[in-house]
N, C-alpha and C positions, 0 to 999 in steps of 0.2 A: 475669625468670623468671615464668612464669604461675603464679598461685596455684592454678589448676585444670588438671590435666593433661588433663582431658576435651577441652579445646579443641585441644590438640596432637594427641591420638590420634584424635578423632572429627571434627574440623573441618578442621584444617590438613593432616594426612596424606592422608585420602581425597581432599580437593580437589586436592592436588598430584598424586596418582596419576591422577585423572580428567583434569586438565589435560594431563598427559603422554600419556595415551591418545588424547585428542582431537587434540593437535598432531601426534603421530607416526603416528596411525592404526595403532598396534600391535594394536588389537582392532577390526577393521572391523565386527564384529557389534554393536558399540555403536551403529552407525548404522542398524541394521535387518538383517533376514535376507537380505541381498543383498551382492555381485552374483551369488552362486551360484544365486539363485532369481529369480523374476520379481516377488517381493514389493517393497513400497515400501521405500526406504532414502534416507537423507540423503547426498547426494554429498559426497565429500571433495575439497576444492579449496583447498589451502594457498596463501594470497596471498603476493605478494612482501613480504619483511621491511620494505621501505621504506614500505609502507602501514600497518604495524601501529601505528605511533605515532599515526596519525589516529584509530584506534579506541580507543587507550589513553588519550590525553590527556583527552578528554571524560569518560571513565570516572573518571579520577583527580579531575577537577574536580567531578563529581557526588558521588563518595565523600567528598571533602573538605568540600563544602558540607553533605552529609548528616551527617557526623561533628560539624561545628560546631553544626548545628541540634539534633541529638540531645543533645549534652552541655551546651548552653547552659542557664542557669537559666530557670525559667518566668517569665513576665512579659515586658514589652516587646513588645507586639503588632506594632508597626510593624517592628521588627527581625525578628521571626519571620515576618511576611508577606514581607519582602524575601528572606529565606532560602528560603522556599517558592517564590517566583517564580524565584529563581536556580536552584533544583533543577529547576523545570519547563523553563526555557530550556536548562539543561545536559543534560537528558534528551533534548530535541529535537536538540541538537548531537551527542549520543552516537549517536542513531539515524542522523544524517547521516554521522557518521564511520564507522559500520559499513557503510553503503551505499558510502562512498568506497572502502573496502577491496576491494569487489567491482567497482566502476566509478567512476573518478575524475570522470566526468561525472554528478554526483549528480542534478541536475535532470532530465536525460534519463533516468536510470535510474528515478527515481520515476515519471515519466510512462509510461515503457515498461512497468513492472510493473503499473501501474493499467490500461493499455489491453490488455495481453496477455490473451488468452482463458485461457491455462493458469495464470497466476498470480492472476487475478481474474476478469475477463470480464464484470463487471456493466455497465461504462460503455458500451461499444460496443453491447451489447444494449439498454440503456436508450435510447440515442440513436436507434438504428435503429427501435425499437418506437414511439418518439414520432412518427416520420415517418408512420406509418399510423394514429396516434391511440391514446391509452392506454385510452379507454373500451371499445372493442370487445375489446381485449386482456384487460382486467380482467374483462370480462363472461364470458370463456371461458378464464380464466387457467390452470385445471387442464389444459385441452386444448392450450393454447399452450406450456406448459413443455417438452414433448419436442421442440419445433421450434427452440428457442433454440440458437445456435451454441456458446455457452459451456457447458461441463459445470457450472460453478458456478451459472450462472443457472438451469439445468435442475433443480437440486436445492434451490432456495431459494424461499420465498414472495416476493411482489412488493416487500417493504419496501426491499431494497437497490437494486433497479432504480428504484423511485420516488425514493429518496434521490438517486441519480445524476442522474436526470432533473430533480429539483427544484433541484439546485445549478446546473445550466445555465440554468434559468429565472430563478433569483434574480439570478445575476451579470449577466444581460442588462439589469437595471435600473440598472446602474452602468457606463455605456459607457466612461468613461475607464479604469477599472480593468480592465474586460473586454478592451479592445483591447490594453492593455499585457501582460496575461497571455497573451492569444491569440498575440501576436507571439513571446513566449518559447517557447510550446509548439509553434507551427508551425516554429520554427527547430530545436527538438530532434527533431521528427518531420518533418524537412524534405523527405523523399521520400514521405511518406504521403499519397497522393492522396485516400484516403477522408477523412482529417481536413482536408486543405487545402481541399477543396471544400465544407466545411461552414461554417456561420456562426461568427463569432468567439466567441459564447457557448459553443459546443461545446468549442473548444480551451481557453478559460478555465475552463470547468467541469471539464475533465479535470485541469487543474493543481490546482484546489481539491480534487477528489476524491483526488489524490495527496497533498496536504498534510493533509487532515482526519484521517486515521488517525494520522499522526505527532503531531499536536496532541493527539488524544484519548488516546494512550498516555502522553504527558507529563502530561496533566491527571489521570491516575490517582492521583497523589500526594494530591490534595485530598479525594476521597471516601474514600480509604484512611485518611487521617488522621482524618477525621470518624468513620469506623467505629471506629478505635482509641480515640477519645475516649469512645465508648459502651461499649467492652468493657473498657478498662483503667482502673484507679484512678489510675495515674501517667501524666503527660503524656509523660515520657521513653519509656515503652513504646509509646505511640501513635505517637510520631515514628519510633521504630526500625521498627515494623511498617509504617508508610507508606513509608519508604525501601526496605525489603526487598521490599515488594509491588511497588513501581515498578521495582525492579531485577531482576525476574524475567526471565531470558534471553529467553523467548519473546516478551515484550512489546516487546523492543528489536529482535529479529532478524527479525521478520515485518513490516517496514515497506516499503511501506504496504499493509496488508491490512485487510479489513473486520473481521476478528477483533479488531483493536485497538480498534475502536469499541465492542465489546461489554463490555470490561473495566470502564471507569468506570461504564457503565450497570448492570452486574451488581452493582458495589459500592454504587451508589445504591439498588438494589433491597434489598440487605441493610441499608443504613443506614435506609431508611424503615421496614423491618420492625422494627428495633431501636427506632426512635422510637415505633412503634405499641405495642410491648410495654411500653415505659416508661410511656406514657400510660395504657394499660389497667391496669397495675399500681397506678396511682394513682386508678383508677376514673374516669378522664376518658374516658368511652366514646365521645363524639362525636369528640373529637380522635383517639382511637385508631382509630376506624373510618375516618376520613379518611386516616390514614397507611397503614392496611391497604389501602385502595383504591388509593392512590398507588403502593404497592409492587407491587400486582398490575398496575397500568397500565403501569409501567416494564417489568415482565416481559412484558406483552402486546406492547409495542413490540419487545422483544428477540426474542420468538418470531416476530414478523412479519418480522424480518430473517433469522432462521435458526430452523428448527423445533428444532434441537438445543439451543437455549437454554432450552427448556421443562424440561430436566433440572434447572434451578435450583429447580423446584417441590419437589424432594425435600429438599435441605438447608433451604430456607426453611420447609417444612412440619414437618420434624423439629425445627428450632430452636424454632418457635412451639409445636408440640405438646408437646415435653418441658417447656418452661417452664410451659405451661398445666397439665400433669398434676402436676408436682413442686410447684407453688405452690397446687394444689387450687383453681383458679379455677372459676367457674361454667361448667358444660358447655353450658348454653343460650347464654350469651354467646359461648363459644368457637365454637359451630356458626354463630351469626349472623355473627361476624367473619370466619370462614373463608369464608362465602358472600360477604361484602363483598369480600374479597381475590380470590376467584375471579371475581367480577363485573368487577373491574378487569383481571384477567388475560385476560379474553375480550373486553374493550371494543374494541380496535382491530379484531379479527376480526369482531365483530358489526357494526361500522360498514361494513367491507368488504362483508359479506353484504347489509346493508341497501341500500348504494349501488349494488352491481354484481350482486347476485343469485347469487354463487358461494358455496356453503356452505364454511366454513372447513375442515371435515374432508376435503373433496375435494382442496383445495390441499395440505394436510398429507400426505394419503395419496400423492398424486402425487410430492411432494418426497421422501418416504421410498422410494417405488418407484424413482425415478430414482437416488437415492443407492445403493440396493441393487444395481441393475443396472450402474451405472457404476463403483462402487468396491467395495462390500462383497463382492459375489459373486466378485470376482476375487482375493480375498486369503484366506489361510489363517487360520481362526479360532483354532486351537490355538496357533499360533506367537505371535499377538498377545496372548494371555493374559499372556505374559511381557514382550514388547516394549513393550506399552502402558505398563507401570510403569517400564521403563528410560527411555522417552521422558519420562515425568513427572520422573524423577530428573534427567535432563539439562536439560530445558527449564524446569522450575521452579527448579532449582538445588539442589545437594546440601545446603547449609546449611538451606534451607527444608524439604526432605524429612526431613532428620535431626531438626530441631526438631519437626516435625509428628509424626513417629514417636515421638520421645521423649515428647512430650506424651501421646500415646495410651497409651504403656506406663507412664507415671508414675502410681503409685498416688495421689500427692498431687493429681493433676488431678481425681480423682473424690471423694475424701473430705475434702480440705482446701479448704473454700469461702472461704478467704481469697483464693484465685484466683477471678476472676469466673465465676459459674455459667454464663453464656451462652457463654463460651469453651469450656467442656466440651461443651455441647450442639452448638456449632459444629464442634468436632473430631469428634464422633460422626457428625454429619450429613455432613461431608466424607468421612469413612471410608466410610460407606454409599454415598455418591455414587461414589467411586472403584471400589468393589466392583461396584456395579450397572452402571456404564458398561463396566467391563472384562469382566464376565461376559456382558453383552448382545452384545458383539461389534459394536456399532454403529460403532466407530472402529477401523480396522485400517490403521495407518499415518498419518503426519502428526499424531499425537496431540498433540505439542507445540504445534501450531497450533490444532487443533480443540478441545482442552480449555483453551485459553488463557482463556476467559471466567471460569473459577473458580480457576485456578492461583494468582493473587495472594492468594486467601483463606487459603492455607496459612500465610502470614506471621504471622497473628494467634496461632494456637496455638503456632507455632514461637517467637515472641518470648516468650510466657508461659513456655515451657519454658526458654529460654536465660537469661532474667533471674532465674531462681531461683538462678543461680550468682553473683549479685551481681557483675556484670561490671565490671572496671576498664577504663580507657581502652585498654589494649593488647589486651585480649580483644575489646572492641567493635570495634576496628580490624580485628582478624583476621577477625571475622565478616563485616564489610562487604567487606573485600578478597577473601575467599573467594568471595562471591556475585558481585562485580564481575569478578573474574579469569575466572570460568567463562564469562561472557558474552563477554568479549574473545576468549578462546580459540576459542569457537564461531564468532565473527565472522570470524576470520582463517583457520580451518581447514575449516569446513563451509560448505555452500551451501544453506541452508534455503529460499531463495527466489531465483528468477531469472526474468527476463522472456524468454519464448520468443517473440521478435518481431524482425522485420527492422529493423536499425539501419543508417542511411546511413553509408557510408565514401567519402571523397573518392577518385575514380578517378585513375589515372595519366593524364598528358597528354603529347602529343607535344612534342619539343624543337624549337622553331622561333622565329624572330623575324619581326616584321611587315615587309613590303616597303613598306607605306604606313602612316604613323603619323597618328593622329587624337587629338583631345581632345574627344570627343563624349559629354556626359552624357545619361542617360535617367533621368528622375525625380531623386531625391536620392541614391540608393544605387549606381547602376550607371554605369560609365564605359566607353566603347569606345575603347581606346587605339590600335587599328590593325587591319589585316587583311592577309592574304596570299592571292592568287588564282592558282590554277594551272589552265590549260586542259588537259583530258585528251582526247586523240584516241583514240576507240575503233577497234579493228581488227575490222571486221565487226559492231561493236556501236555503240550510240549514244554521242555525245560527252557530256562532262560538265564541270562546273566544280567543282574542289576548292577550298573556301573555308575559311580559318582566321580566326576572329575572336578578337581579343585583348582580353579583358574585365578590368576592375578593379572593385573593390567597396568601398564604405564600410561595408558590413554587409549582413545578410540582408534580403530584402524580405518583406512580409507575405503575398505571393501568389507562386505558382510560375509566373512569366511564361514563355510560350513564345516562343522566338526564331523570327522569320520571315525568310526570304531569298527575295525575289521578283524575278524577271527580267521586265521589261516591254518590249514593243515600242515603236515610235515613236508608236503611237496610244494608248499607255498601257494596253494590254491585257496581262493576265498570261499568260505563255507557259511559265513553269517556276518551280518553287518547292521549297523544303525547309524545313518547319516542324517544330520539335521542342523539347523541353526541352533546356536547355544540357547539354553534355558527353554527348551521345547519350542523354539522358533520365536519366542516372545522378546528376546533381548540379544540381538546379534552383536558381533564384536564391534560394529560401528557405534554402539551405544555405551561401550565400556568407559567409565570415567577413570582418570588417573588414581591409582591406589585401590582400584576395585578388587574385591574378593568375592568370587562367585562360585556357587556349587551347582554343577550341571549334571542332570540325571538322564540316564539312558537305560533302556531295556532291550537287550539283544536276544531275540528269540532263536532257539536252537532246533534244527530239524531233528525229529525223533529218529530218523534213519541214519544219522551220522554214526559212523563206526567208532568203537572205543579207540582211544589213543590220545596223543599229546597234541594240543593246539595252542597257537600263540596269538595273543591279543595285542593289536597295534592301535594307536590313536594318532591323530594329526588334524590338519585343517587345509581346506582348499577353497579356491574361488570358483563358485558354480558357473560363473560366466564363461570361463575357458578351462576349468578343471585344473588350473595350476595350483600345485600344493605350496603351502607356506613352509620354507625350509627352516631347519634348526641351524645353529652356528656352525656345526660340523658338516653341514651339507646334506644331511638326511632329510627325507620328506615325511617320515613317520617315526614314532617312538614306540619301542617295544615295552609294553606294560608288564605282562606276566605270561606264564604258561599255565594252561589248565588241562586237566585230564578228564576225559569222558569215559564212563558215565560220571555225572556230577555227584559230588558228596556235599550235602547242604552245609553251609556255614553255621557254626554254633551260635552266631548272632541271630 
């Protein structure tokens, strides 16, 4: 039996009700003011029950490791480090398990989400822009923004585009890794001619940009723990806050999204500010100034990725300002240090201005204008005053919202300074941020994703509130399970993210057997097992040859080879042909699985003016990018199938 009924009434019961509402969709309005309106809403898409366990098992593993880490005695750094590494890995596995519930082809889904214009859209824009050169684009970036294909790229500064481009440049320096990753991605996007015709670094860079947010989300544990060590006197509280911050549903459900990259960086911004305040409290002004500058510099990078991240100036300023006032520090020093931090916060933008001549405010203004025209203008302000907060409740997690609210309403938080003073300042700052963002109407829909950059911060005041109940092991377990269960329920019932992009599907093939059997390899992956040739006599139309090629495969190729079928006369002149991707262009060789058996159909039209005589039919494969033919083991670039005689004699079949 719990010693505190609070956890039954306020944690377990509301969580159970919320889980029921999410899984059954009894209250569709929890997902947003739709489908009755044109407003944004989260789609309800309950996954097959057989997939639920894949999302549940990593959650249990993460929760179990978290419980062990939180409850273990202090000391033993190596064991603690091993548990943190285990939590990091299990968090990545949990993200992968959540993606699996949506699409068992996890690698393909990660790549598709990253490439899709509607779920991201930075990568393709970055690669295409690079083809015309980044310098002229950056020199007129504010005018270029409305021309980008992706809405996401149109509403953001150049930071994310340059990050995507930079990853493709870096991976090009490691050819062995580049080629291995490119082969994977080309197979997952095996009918994507845009990607297949680009260098291997582009495909490999796409894979890295799909994996980077997943890793960043998992690494959130480390800066969260470091922040907790600055805010709490007890290490157990810091560990609990780090686990809860890393288990925020939005951090796991939006994989892979650029928003996941912002979370560890935002926590590093907070951490460096806390270091700065600690050093200045001890009159170490030089060190304090360096930390203030670094905090501003990280914020500058965050704003270069997304202008919305500048909202962090409010909580950072409130935390520093309240501490400065309440401890009656020097106003002159405060103004100077604020200037140092603002210098850091503008550093990346000033470098851009100096290098390419585009004033930062023009890029920011265009980003806000594009966001207003593409998103804000289309959604109802009044409705989202309420739904913003519902989104926070769902995507931050009820336990965190409850603890944060409890901390704000607890008189002890303000008058009993046995609790860390900076936690109180932080809670006030987060409350002001929530109110300001809600009233501004800047986010109307997708709040769980757009506000992800600060949602894990709620864990710190929440933990301070909960731990005043002197939690026993059972109550701690309930707190963790409530947070984790909400994420799993959202993963199997809602669809917060999906790739709107064409995915290849193996087409149906005719039922047939070859009349002539062969064992003819092409390269190392492709084998021609035979063919079937049927002459077609046209009535009033030209004659034709219907050719079926029977292919086998050891696996996918790295290039989408074109199959050619050439008919040559006795002088070796080409008189008829049919060239195409295999299976009528629907299933190129980059899609072929190991052990594949494929029947490939071609119709070769014959010119009615061809003179009678003997003609030879050849087949083979070539890369359309440079017309290089795929050789056979004996060095030939084509295989002679048969000789036909014109005029045609119809096959008895």
